[in-house]
MISE-829615 format. One record per residue (C-alpha): residue number from 0; residue in one letter; x, y, z. Coordinates in nm, 3 decimals. Layout:
BEGIN
NUM|a|X|Y|Z
...
END
This chain:
BEGIN
0|m|2.867|-10.017|-8.098
1|n|2.892|-10.394|-8.104
2|q|2.708|-10.598|-8.365
3|f|2.361|-10.715|-8.266
4|s|2.050|-10.864|-8.419
5|y|1.722|-10.675|-8.425
6|l|1.370|-10.808|-8.375
7|r|1.048|-10.605|-8.384
8|v|0.755|-10.769|-8.205
9|r|0.382|-10.700|-8.188
10|s|0.280|-10.897|-7.878
11|v|0.406|-10.932|-7.523
12|e|0.436|-11.307|-7.575
13|d|0.660|-11.256|-7.879
14|a|0.869|-11.005|-7.685
15|v|0.934|-11.255|-7.406
16|r|1.016|-11.526|-7.659
17|g|1.248|-11.283|-7.838
18|v|1.488|-11.260|-7.545
19|h|1.465|-11.627|-7.449
20|g|1.797|-11.800|-7.514
21|h|1.980|-11.468|-7.551
22|p|2.139|-11.392|-7.211
23|s|2.252|-11.047|-7.321
24|a|1.940|-10.955|-7.520
25|a|1.764|-10.630|-7.429
26|f|1.423|-10.476|-7.483
27|i|1.428|-10.134|-7.646
28|a|1.156|-9.867|-7.662
29|g|1.253|-9.499|-7.627
30|g|1.620|-9.593|-7.596
31|t|1.713|-9.275|-7.410
32|n|1.946|-9.465|-7.175
33|l|2.020|-9.792|-7.354
34|v|2.146|-9.632|-7.677
35|d|2.386|-9.411|-7.477
36|l|2.517|-9.718|-7.296
37|m|2.567|-9.899|-7.626
38|k|2.755|-9.603|-7.774
39|e|2.991|-9.606|-7.476
40|h|3.034|-9.986|-7.501
41|v|2.892|-10.026|-7.151
42|a|2.596|-10.228|-7.280
43|r|2.668|-10.485|-7.550
44|p|2.341|-10.667|-7.621
45|s|2.346|-10.961|-7.861
46|q|1.989|-10.887|-7.968
47|l|1.758|-10.588|-7.941
48|v|1.387|-10.664|-7.914
49|d|1.188|-10.360|-8.027
50|i|0.869|-10.338|-7.819
51|t|0.743|-10.003|-7.948
52|r|0.451|-10.172|-8.133
53|l|0.308|-10.332|-7.818
54|a|-0.032|-10.221|-7.686
55|l|0.109|-10.077|-7.361
56|r|0.033|-9.707|-7.413
57|e|-0.280|-9.652|-7.204
58|i|-0.347|-9.479|-6.874
59|e|-0.666|-9.629|-6.738
60|p|-0.856|-9.675|-6.409
61|t|-0.820|-10.000|-6.217
62|d|-1.092|-10.194|-6.039
63|s|-0.941|-10.095|-5.704
64|g|-0.983|-9.724|-5.772
65|g|-0.626|-9.650|-5.881
66|l|-0.467|-9.599|-6.221
67|r|-0.269|-9.830|-6.446
68|i|0.005|-9.673|-6.658
69|g|0.124|-9.880|-6.953
70|a|0.497|-9.940|-6.977
71|l|0.521|-9.757|-7.311
72|v|0.343|-9.441|-7.199
73|s|0.595|-9.159|-7.237
74|n|0.707|-8.956|-6.938
75|s|0.551|-8.646|-7.094
76|q|0.216|-8.821|-7.135
77|v|0.218|-8.925|-6.770
78|a|0.318|-8.581|-6.645
79|y|0.045|-8.399|-6.839
80|d|-0.234|-8.654|-6.814
81|s|-0.537|-8.490|-6.651
82|m|-0.605|-8.785|-6.418
83|i|-0.242|-8.788|-6.302
84|e|-0.235|-8.411|-6.251
85|q|-0.556|-8.415|-6.048
86|r|-0.511|-8.733|-5.844
87|y|-0.133|-8.789|-5.833
88|p|0.027|-8.444|-5.875
89|l|0.336|-8.564|-5.687
90|l|0.415|-8.798|-5.976
91|s|0.356|-8.529|-6.236
92|r|0.586|-8.283|-6.056
93|a|0.862|-8.541|-6.011
94|i|0.864|-8.630|-6.379
95|l|0.872|-8.264|-6.484
96|a|1.174|-8.213|-6.257
97|g|1.370|-8.471|-6.455
98|a|1.562|-8.454|-6.784
99|s|1.454|-8.225|-7.068
100|a|1.128|-8.196|-7.259
101|q|1.282|-8.379|-7.556
102|l|1.392|-8.671|-7.341
103|r|1.061|-8.687|-7.158
104|n|0.886|-8.712|-7.494
105|m|1.089|-9.024|-7.579
106|a|1.145|-9.187|-7.240
107|t|0.889|-9.449|-7.135
108|t|0.749|-9.548|-6.798
109|g|0.911|-9.892|-6.815
110|g|1.241|-9.753|-6.932
111|n|1.248|-9.495|-6.655
112|l|1.215|-9.773|-6.400
113|l|1.510|-9.956|-6.553
114|q|1.750|-9.670|-6.626
115|r|2.098|-9.727|-6.496
116|t|2.322|-9.518|-6.273
117|r|2.502|-9.209|-6.401
118|c|2.821|-9.290|-6.207
119|y|3.121|-9.154|-6.400
120|y|3.314|-9.477|-6.361
121|f|3.026|-9.694|-6.478
122|y|3.031|-9.505|-6.808
123|d|3.412|-9.515|-6.840
124|v|3.506|-9.862|-6.964
125|g|3.872|-9.783|-6.895
126|t|3.816|-9.784|-6.518
127|p|3.722|-10.064|-6.276
128|c|3.349|-10.085|-6.195
129|n|3.178|-10.372|-6.017
130|k|2.844|-10.278|-6.167
131|r|2.983|-10.302|-6.519
132|e|3.238|-10.579|-6.458
133|p|3.173|-10.772|-6.134
134|g|3.483|-10.826|-5.927
135|s|3.688|-10.547|-6.086
136|g|3.646|-10.302|-5.798
137|c|3.466|-9.973|-5.731
138|s|3.662|-9.671|-5.853
139|a|3.418|-9.427|-5.695
140|i|3.491|-9.521|-5.335
141|h|3.835|-9.359|-5.347
142|g|3.767|-9.142|-5.651
143|q|3.535|-8.857|-5.742
144|n|3.225|-8.944|-5.542
145|r|3.042|-8.615|-5.498
146|i|2.719|-8.746|-5.655
147|h|2.732|-9.088|-5.493
148|a|2.534|-9.273|-5.227
149|i|2.522|-9.200|-4.856
150|l|2.265|-9.467|-4.768
151|g|2.240|-9.839|-4.845
152|a|2.573|-9.861|-5.024
153|s|2.827|-10.142|-4.988
154|e|3.200|-10.194|-5.029
155|h|3.124|-10.310|-5.382
156|c|2.932|-10.006|-5.509
157|i|2.827|-9.656|-5.400
158|a|2.633|-9.556|-5.713
159|t|2.287|-9.398|-5.699
160|h|1.969|-9.455|-5.894
161|p|1.902|-9.148|-6.113
162|s|1.523|-9.153|-6.156
163|d|1.293|-8.876|-6.031
164|m|0.979|-9.065|-6.134
165|c|1.072|-9.364|-5.920
166|v|1.109|-9.151|-5.608
167|a|0.750|-9.036|-5.643
168|l|0.634|-9.390|-5.722
169|a|0.804|-9.509|-5.403
170|a|0.620|-9.249|-5.195
171|l|0.291|-9.345|-5.362
172|e|0.361|-9.718|-5.303
173|a|0.309|-9.811|-5.666
174|t|0.322|-10.166|-5.800
175|v|0.514|-10.283|-6.107
176|l|0.345|-10.542|-6.330
177|v|0.574|-10.774|-6.525
178|t|0.543|-11.080|-6.743
179|g|0.800|-11.339|-6.834
180|p|0.865|-11.705|-6.908
181|a|0.704|-11.803|-6.576
182|g|0.396|-11.587|-6.630
183|d|0.269|-11.261|-6.480
184|r|0.352|-11.116|-6.141
185|a|0.319|-10.792|-5.946
186|i|0.618|-10.640|-5.765
187|p|0.575|-10.363|-5.507
188|l|0.792|-10.067|-5.606
189|a|0.976|-10.101|-5.275
190|d|1.092|-10.448|-5.381
191|f|1.160|-10.373|-5.746
192|h|1.503|-10.210|-5.719
193|r|1.792|-10.364|-5.526
194|l|2.061|-10.232|-5.297
195|p|2.409|-10.320|-5.426
196|g|2.522|-10.568|-5.161
197|s|2.771|-10.805|-5.323
198|e|2.587|-10.801|-5.659
199|p|2.585|-10.438|-5.775
200|e|2.547|-10.549|-6.137
201|r|2.183|-10.638|-6.058
202|d|1.976|-10.320|-6.050
203|s|1.636|-10.481|-6.006
204|n|1.464|-10.801|-5.900
205|l|1.341|-10.875|-6.251
206|q|1.406|-11.234|-6.354
207|p|1.572|-11.317|-6.689
208|g|1.333|-11.257|-6.976
209|e|1.080|-11.056|-6.775
210|l|0.923|-10.748|-6.932
211|v|0.766|-10.456|-6.745
212|t|0.411|-10.414|-6.879
213|a|0.261|-10.150|-6.649
214|v|0.277|-9.954|-6.325
215|e|-0.028|-9.944|-6.099
216|l|-0.100|-9.656|-5.864
217|p|-0.316|-9.713|-5.555
218|a|-0.637|-9.520|-5.499
219|t|-0.477|-9.274|-5.257
220|g|-0.277|-9.006|-5.437
221|f|-0.209|-8.748|-5.163
222|a|-0.332|-8.470|-5.391
223|q|-0.378|-8.218|-5.108
224|h|-0.049|-8.231|-4.917
225|y|0.256|-8.318|-5.122
226|t|0.579|-8.181|-5.261
227|y|0.869|-8.293|-5.476
228|l|1.187|-8.113|-5.380
229|k|1.491|-8.161|-5.603
230|l|1.829|-8.015|-5.510
231|r|2.087|-8.015|-5.789
232|d|2.384|-7.825|-5.925
233|r|2.180|-7.638|-6.184
234|a|1.812|-7.563|-6.215
235|s|1.742|-7.773|-6.524
236|y|1.853|-8.097|-6.685
237|a|2.061|-8.220|-6.393
238|f|2.038|-8.527|-6.172
239|a|1.952|-8.482|-5.808
240|l|2.214|-8.449|-5.541
241|v|1.922|-8.506|-5.305
242|s|1.551|-8.518|-5.384
243|v|1.254|-8.573|-5.155
244|a|0.901|-8.685|-5.237
245|a|0.687|-8.600|-4.936
246|a|0.318|-8.686|-4.905
247|l|0.094|-8.637|-4.602
248|a|-0.264|-8.709|-4.508
249|l|-0.385|-8.477|-4.232
250|e|-0.687|-8.525|-4.010
251|d|-0.800|-8.294|-3.729
252|g|-0.472|-8.104|-3.753
253|k|-0.255|-8.414|-3.710
254|v|-0.065|-8.646|-3.942
255|r|-0.267|-8.957|-4.027
256|t|-0.034|-9.092|-4.297
257|a|0.320|-8.991|-4.394
258|r|0.529|-9.095|-4.690
259|i|0.888|-8.980|-4.742
260|a|1.105|-9.106|-5.027
261|l|1.453|-8.980|-5.110
262|g|1.637|-8.982|-5.440
263|g|2.004|-8.920|-5.518
264|v|2.117|-9.086|-5.195
265|a|2.105|-9.461|-5.260
266|h|2.097|-9.740|-5.515
267|k|1.716|-9.719|-5.509
268|p|1.451|-9.473|-5.390
269|w|1.505|-9.459|-5.014
270|r|1.228|-9.490|-4.760
271|d|1.248|-9.528|-4.383
272|l|0.920|-9.661|-4.248
273|e|1.024|-9.593|-3.889
274|a|1.080|-9.226|-3.968
275|e|0.739|-9.207|-4.133
276|q|0.570|-9.378|-3.841
277|l|0.728|-9.128|-3.604
278|l|0.507|-8.857|-3.756
279|i|0.176|-9.038|-3.715
280|g|-0.048|-8.861|-3.467
281|q|0.182|-8.559|-3.449
282|e|0.088|-8.203|-3.530
283|p|0.287|-8.082|-3.832
284|s|0.582|-7.886|-3.695
285|r|0.947|-7.821|-3.769
286|q|1.044|-8.008|-3.452
287|a|0.852|-8.322|-3.555
288|f|0.994|-8.306|-3.906
289|q|1.348|-8.262|-3.773
290|r|1.314|-8.574|-3.558
291|s|1.198|-8.770|-3.860
292|a|1.482|-8.636|-4.074
293|e|1.739|-8.728|-3.810
294|l|1.608|-9.082|-3.811
295|i|1.633|-9.110|-4.188
296|v|2.002|-9.014|-4.200
297|r|2.108|-9.188|-3.881
298|d|2.305|-9.455|-4.073
299|a|2.423|-9.231|-4.356
300|r|2.787|-9.262|-4.451
301|g|2.973|-9.012|-4.662
302|h|3.296|-9.037|-4.855
303|a|3.564|-8.783|-4.936
304|h|3.353|-8.561|-5.160
305|n|2.990|-8.630|-5.067
306|r|2.968|-8.594|-4.690
307|f|2.780|-8.267|-4.743
308|k|2.486|-8.473|-4.873
309|i|2.409|-8.602|-4.523
310|e|2.324|-8.256|-4.393
311|l|2.168|-8.165|-4.728
312|a|1.937|-8.467|-4.703
313|r|1.843|-8.387|-4.344
314|r|1.748|-8.029|-4.431
315|a|1.574|-8.132|-4.753
316|v|1.344|-8.371|-4.567
317|v|1.243|-8.098|-4.321
318|r|1.184|-7.846|-4.597
319|a|0.981|-8.089|-4.807
320|l|0.760|-8.187|-4.514
321|e|0.701|-7.824|-4.424
322|q|0.597|-7.746|-4.780
323|a|0.373|-8.053|-4.802
324|s|0.198|-7.978|-4.475
325|a|0.161|-7.605|-4.525
326|i|0.065|-7.548|-4.887
327|g|0.052|-7.886|-5.060
328|q|0.244|-7.746|-5.357
329|p|0.578|-7.841|-5.511
330|s|0.884|-7.629|-5.451
END
């Protein structure tokens, strides 16, 4: 590891001040991703600001009928919270599909949002990587790219976002609350993460010095018709090749609302609003779900080793929608 200074803070204001003037400073809580990056010399912060003493560990109702999850609430706490299990089971199931119990006990809600890609080349400082060193090139494009993106990628980066939690949050249309030097603001989950474009080193739309303080869930949780389907190389402790969070609201035997978010296929949780809209007013059927799935992957682009993910994603969307509409239970 590189040398760094360490600061423990007890207020959000002190945390924001702690990174001010330190361009490479980083907040640390559970550290399940950041510490690994530091060990591999991928992340080299000049200062670590320890936020574990902040009062951001509550799950509480909001005035609008939803729930607010503090940024320091552990993934395990979210997954097993009775309000989450009853009202937002999609989120609970997605979290339980990720990592191991030990990691979920340490990982925080805010940290999960900000975890970085698991691209092999990003972790290997001996290889070119535009995300790690802008302008150096993307080794994955002509390298081992089996786990890489098929949607939303660019010539500068084809990495994927690894979070399961964020895929469910995208389907639920959550909002991320942040505070920083310019004050507080709310960022819709859909706008929080970025596609790589020409700046793959920027994972999110956070501004310098901003701290995630909470995630807010809307009142509607799709507790009746939902599923989280995760397809991976092994049944536990593996990142998704393709995952699908599907949530439906049915009325009089037809789809009133549809949400479909994919993980493992892009730089951020992937939604296609046109594909969702295609289902509105339709009776749940394999044919309707297939049309929606075709729309989602219409612009997918594979590389040498990951072209199979296009068909895998298409079939996963259909399967997830069938499960959500039929039994409302996770796979």
